N, C-alpha and C positions, 0 to 999 in steps of 0.2 A: 626650217627645223635644224638642218645641218649646221647653220651658222650659230644657232642657239647652243647646240651640243658643243661646238668648237669653243665658244666663249666660256661655257661652264668648265670644260676640261682645262682651258688656259687659266681660269681663276683658281681651280683646285691646285694646278701645278705651281702657280705663283705662291699660293699660301704654303704649300709643302716646301718650296725652296726657301721661303722666309723662315719657317720653323727649323729647317736643316741648318741654315746659316747661323741662327741663334744658338742651336745646340753646339755647332762647331766652335763658335766664339766662346761659349762657356767652358768647353773642354780645354781650350788653349789657356784660359785664365788660371793662374796658380792660386789666386786668392780665393778663399771660401765664398761661395755665392749664397746669400741669404734667400731663403725660399719666400717668394712673393705670392700673394693671393692670385688665383686664376685670372681675375679680371685685369690685373696689371700687366699680363704677358702680351696683351694686344696693344698695338699703338693707338693713341687717342684718335678719334674720328675728326675729320675736317669740320664737322658740325660745331666743335668746341673752339674753333679758332677763326681767324679772318683770312680767307683764301683769296679775296678780291682786293688788290691794291687800291682800287678806286674807293672802295668802302672805307678803307683806313684813312685815306685823305679826307673824305667827307666827315668822318667821325672826329678827326683832329680839328677840322674847321668849325664844326658845330660846337664842340666842347670849349675851344679857346674863345670863340665869340661870346659864349655865355659867361665864361670866366672874366673876360675883360669888362663885361657889363655889370656883373653881379657879385664879384669877389668881395670878401670882407677886407677892410683895411686893418692889417695886423702889424705890430711894431717890427717884427723880424722880417716881414716881407718888404716893408718900407726901407729898412736898413740894407737888405740884400740888393735892392734896386738903386739906392743912392750912394752907397759906400764904394769909393773907387779903389781903396786899398784892399787888395785881394786877401791879404793875411787877416785883416780885421773882419772882412766880409765872411771868410770861411769860419773864423772863430765865432762870429755872431750867429751864423746859421747852425753851427754845431751846438751851441748853447741852447738854442730854441728847440732843436730836434730832441735833445736829451730831456729837456723839461717836458716836452709834449708826449713823451712815452707814457702811455696809460694814464694821461691826465688831460682834462678838458681845457680847451682853448681859453675859455672865460677865466679859469683859475690861473692859468699860466701867465696871462698878460701882465698883471701887476708884478709878479715875481721877476719876469724877464726885464721889465723896465728898471726895477730896483737893482737887479744884478748888473745890467749893462752900464748903469750910471756909476756903480761902485767899481766895477772891473771892466772897463771898456776895451781892454786888449788882453791877449793871452798872457803877456808879461805881468799885467796887474793881478790876474788871477793866480799865477804861479807864486807871486810874492805874498799872497794871503796865507793865513793859517787855516788848518782844517777846522778849528773851532769857529772861526769867522764864517767859513763856508757852511758848516752845519747850522749856524745861527741864521744865516740868510735863507737856507733851504727849509727851515723848520715850518711844518704845516703843509708842505708840498707833497709829502709822502714818497715812498720808495727812496729812502735816504742814500742808498748806495750810489745813486745816480750823481748826486752832488760830489760825493767823494771821488768818483771816477773822473768827473770833469776836472777836479783839482789835480788828481794824479796825472791826467793827460796834459794839462797845462804845464806842469813841472817837467814832464818828459819833453814837451816841445821846446821849452826854454833850455833845458840842460843837455838834451841829446840831439835836438834837431836845429840848434842855433836860432831858436825863436821863430822858425818858419813852419807854418801849418802845412801838413801834407797836401799835395796838389793834385792827386789822382784818387779815384775810388779805391784802387788796390792799396795804395799807401795809407789812406784813411782807415781802411779795414785792418791793416796789419799793425799800424803804429799807435792808434788811439785806443786806450782801454774803454770797454763798454760800448764800442761802436761795432754794430753788426752789419749784415748785408743791406738791410733797408736804410739804416742811418747813413752809411757810407754813400749809398746811391743818392739819397736825398740831398746830402751836403754837396756831393759831386755835381749834381744837375743844377741845383739852385744857386750855389755860390760860385761854382767853377765852370758851369755851362757844358759839362760833359754829357754826351748823349747816352743816357741810360735810364731804364724804367726804375720805378720805386714802388714796392709792394708793401703797404701797411694794412692795418685792419680795415680801413675804409675802402682801400683799393681792392682788397680781396673780395669784399661784398659786391662792388661795382662790376668787376670782371666776371665773377661767378654768375651774376644775373645777366650780363650782356651775352655770355656764351653758354648759359644753362649748365653750368658746372655744379653738380649736386653732391658729389662725393665729399667725404670728410675733408674740410678745407685745410686741416693741419697735416694731412698725409703727404709723404714725399712726392707722389705722383702729381697731386694737385698743386703743391707748392711750386714744383718745377714748371708745370704748365702755365701757372699764373705769371711767373717771371718771364717765360717766353712771350706770353701775350703782352706784358708791360713793355718789354724791349721792342716788340714789333710795332706797338701803337705809338710810342713816344715820338713827339715831334722833333726832328733833328735840328730845327731852327730855334725852337723855344722849349727845350727839354725841361727846364726848371718850372716854367709856367704850366706846361702840360701836366707834370706830376702833381703840382699843387692844385690844378683844376680837378684832377681825378680824386684827390683827397677831399677837396671842397664839395664835390658832387656827392661823395659818400657821406660826408658829415651833415649836409644840409638838405639833400633831395633823396638820394638812394639810401635812406636810413634803415637801421635794423627793423624797426617797427613803424608802421604807418608811412611807407615810402610815398613821395609825391610824384608819381609817375607822370601826371599831366603836366608837370613843370620840368620834366627831364629833357635836356637838350639833345640827348642821344637815344631817345625813345625808339626811333625808327631802326636802330641797330641792335635792339635788345631782344634776344630770343625768349627770355622769360616773359616780357610784356606781350610779345607776339602770341605766346602760348596761352596766356590768360585771355587775350582778346579773342582768339579762335574758340576757346572753351566757352566764352560768353555767347558767341555767335551760335555755336552748336546747341547750347541750352535753349536759346531763344527759338531756333528753328525746330527743335524737338517739340517745344510747346505748341508751335503752329502746325505741326504734323508734316513739315517739309523734310524731304529725304536727301536733297542735294547739299549736304553739309560739307564745309571745307575740311581738308585734312590738316592735322597738326604736324608740322615739320618736326622731326625728331632725329636722334642719333641712330644711324643704321646699325651700329654695333651695340645698341642698348642691351644690357645683360652681360656683356663681356668687356665693356669700355670702362677704363679705370677712372673716368671723370663723371660718369653718369651716376645719378643718385641710386642708392641701394633700397631706399624706401619709396613707396608709391606716392604719386602726386596727390597733394591735399588741396582741394578746391578752395577751402577756407583760407589758406595761407597765400594763395596767388603767387606773386613774385617772391614772397618770403620763403617759398620752397627752396630758394637758393640764397646763400649756401647752407648746407646742412652741417651742423656742428655736433661733435660728440657731447654727451651729457657732461655738464660741469661738475667737477668734484667738489663736494660740500666741504667748507672750511672746518678744520678741527676745532673743537671747543676747549678753551683753556681758562682756568681761574687763577688769578694772581693776587696774592696779598700785598698790599702796599701801605706805607705809613707816612703820613704828613707830619714830620718832626719839626717843631718850631722852638725858638728860644727868643728872649728879649733882645731887641736890636740896640746897637750903641746909641743911635739917635732917635730912639723911640720906635714904635711899631714892632714887627716881628721879623725874624730871619728864618729861612727855610733850608733844611738840609737836603742836598742833592748829591747823588753819586753818578759817575759816568759809566755808561754801558761799554762792553767790549768793542774793540775796533772792527770786529767782523760779526756778521749775523744780523738779525732783526734790529732795526733802529741803531745801527752801529755808531758809536761815538756820541750819541745824544745823552742828555742828562735826565735823570728820573729820581723819584723818591725811593728810599730803600724798599726793596721788593723781594718776595720769594714766590716761586711757583707753588700753588696749592697742591699738596700731595694727599692729605687726609681731610675728610669732611668732619672734623671734630674741633669745636670752638676753642677748647683749652689748648690743644696741640697747635692749632693755627696761631693763636696769640703768642704761644711760647716760641714758635719758629720765627715769627716776625720780630719779636723782641730780641731774639738772639742775633738776627741780622742787623738790627739797629745797634746793638752792643758791639758787634764785630766792626761796624763802620766807625763808631765813635770810640772804640776801645774803652767801653764803660761796662757797668753792670746794673742797668736799670731793670726794674721789675715789670712783668707783663701787665700788672694791675694798672699801670700808667696808660695803657692803651685804651682808647675810647672808640667804639664802633661808630662809623660815620654813615656808611651806605655802600651801594654798588654802582659801578659805571660800566657800561658796555661799549666796546670799541671794536669795529670790524676792520681787520686787515684783509688783504686779498685771499689769504689761505688760513687765517686764524680768526675765530669768533672769541674775542678776548673779554673776559669779565674781570674787572678790578674790584676786589673786596677791600674797601678803604677804611683804615683806622687813622687816628691822630694821636700824637704824643706831645703834650705841651710841657716844655722844661722851664721851670721858674728861675733856675740859677744859671746864669750865663757862664759863670766861672768853671762849672764842671765840664764844659764843652769847648775849652779854649785850646784845643790841640792845633798844631800848625796845619794850615790847609795843604792838601796834596793835589796831584794832578787828577786823582779819581774822586775827590771829595771837596765840597765847598758849601759855605753858607751864603745864601743870597737874600737880599731884601726883596720886597714885592716888586719894585720897578726892575730890579736885576733879574728876577724870575721871569718877568714878562718879556725881557729881551734875550734871555738865554736860549741856547739851542735845545729845545724840548719838543716832544711829540704832541700831536693833537690829543692823544689819550691823556697825557699829563694835564693839559689845559682843561679837559673835562673833569679830571679829579679835583683840580683847584676850584672849579666852579661849584662842584658838589660840596667841597669843604666850606666855601664861603656861604653857600645856601644854608648848610647845617648850622654854621656859626650864627648867622643872622636870626634863624629861628630859635636858637638857644637863647640869644639875648632877648628876643621878644617874649619867650616863655618865662624867663626869669623876671621880666618886668610885669607881665600880665598875670603870672601865677597859673597860666593855662598851658597845657602841653599840646603842641600841634605837630602833626606828622608832615614832613616836607613833601610837597607835591612833586610828582614825577620821579621820586627816588625809590629805588627798589631795596627795601629793607628785608633781608632774608637771613637773619642770624640763625644758623644751625637748624633751619627748617622747623622752628617751633610753631605750634598751633595753640591758640588760646583755648582754655577750657570754657566750654559753653555753659551758660547758666542752666540749672535744672529747671525743666518746664513742668507744667502740671501733668503732662502725659508721662513724664519720668517719675512721677510721684513726689516731686519737690514743690516748693511754693505753697500756696494756700490749698486747702482741702477742696476737692471737687464735689459738686452735688451729685446725687445718685444718677440722675438722667444724663448729666455730663460725663460721668464715669463710663456708663454703658455706651454712650456715643463714641467716646475715645477708643474703647476696646473694639468696637465695630469697625472703626476706621483703620486701626492697626491690623486687624485680621483680614481686611479686604484686599 
């Protein structure tokens, strides 16, 4: 008993000394200390890390063996393994990592191959124009990424004598658009530097491996995950290890429907262990057995900055980790846009395009004349749009030339955009013969297809073509048809319904029918 008392006293004394040390440290600091939640004032439990070096070695071995056997053959991986020139290798991995930000591998592959074929070195990219870069990037989304690649290439050529940065720190400091993850990924894959890399897939894998359930975007969790990644990374194969972690998250440890039975590191996963023990407990409870296994858990649960704040949900299983904050709903916007055409010199039609500003959403891309919808009034809408067309063309066309086409919905990451589409067909080419400017151009259909335009504009063109084809068919058949799949919502008008017999319109009711109708209305 005296030993027990002694241990308790020592434990209390140790905790008091830790608190006193923390207070003294904070008093010495001159910088203002941001108040943290109570849970973050306690150090994370060993439950959320790997305290046994042997377990780390086994995890590396299991994961890399699986990766060597089952990895996908991807063009950037092949190039990173086969390219002997460190400058080209670093550039090639940099391009792949920027393209893969928030974009699926299947989408990136074709873009990457076209990009590297056209600009195989950083010098080639630096010599390109931003218009060419935007054109190559069109359809890939998050267009600022392509612009930053171009800016970075020019910086490497002009300021760094054509040599790509050769360390993680230099990559982070010297390349625009390169953050902590991207610098670590390039450094490990292209340069062989021993550093972990934490992207969205790796966050999910690590949170499940060590049962980290707090908000994965919080500073405490972010730093814990980077510590884990740097602890686990294989010093001999850092690039392969980081790619194996990403591959595991993308193909096995997925956000929904994870394939735990196929996971090469299942035996190291605290989330899986918890689910397995829960299932055993449930089975033994049904059989009336009392010797149920205990669930290993964090000893500091309730005060640990990495433990979940929400209770365990049996239905979610390993998907209890990680817990994410509710996603902010995208804001809704409505934009008026006008497809302005004129007769082409060699037949066909030419389309008027204007260039967006160099900063902000869809920076530098080409679009049809557009205005953000401010008032839900058809007359004012058309007038505002016509004024924008007149401003671009320095003309004075009347809004009666505008023809309503339909609506197109396009979802950005933070905007639910609805394009209200009109068309304006100009019959006389001579009235629009102004000198082209950097911000305005007329393009033929082939030119339009090759221009640096957004996916939203391509949807608008498709709607315009569909409406045109239906118009031609209606004029030939003499029948009016409504385009399928098009949302026609002009000024929210509703058709007047025909008067029914119950309303007193149409033919006269018989006496029995009249009383029947009255009875139904009153019931």
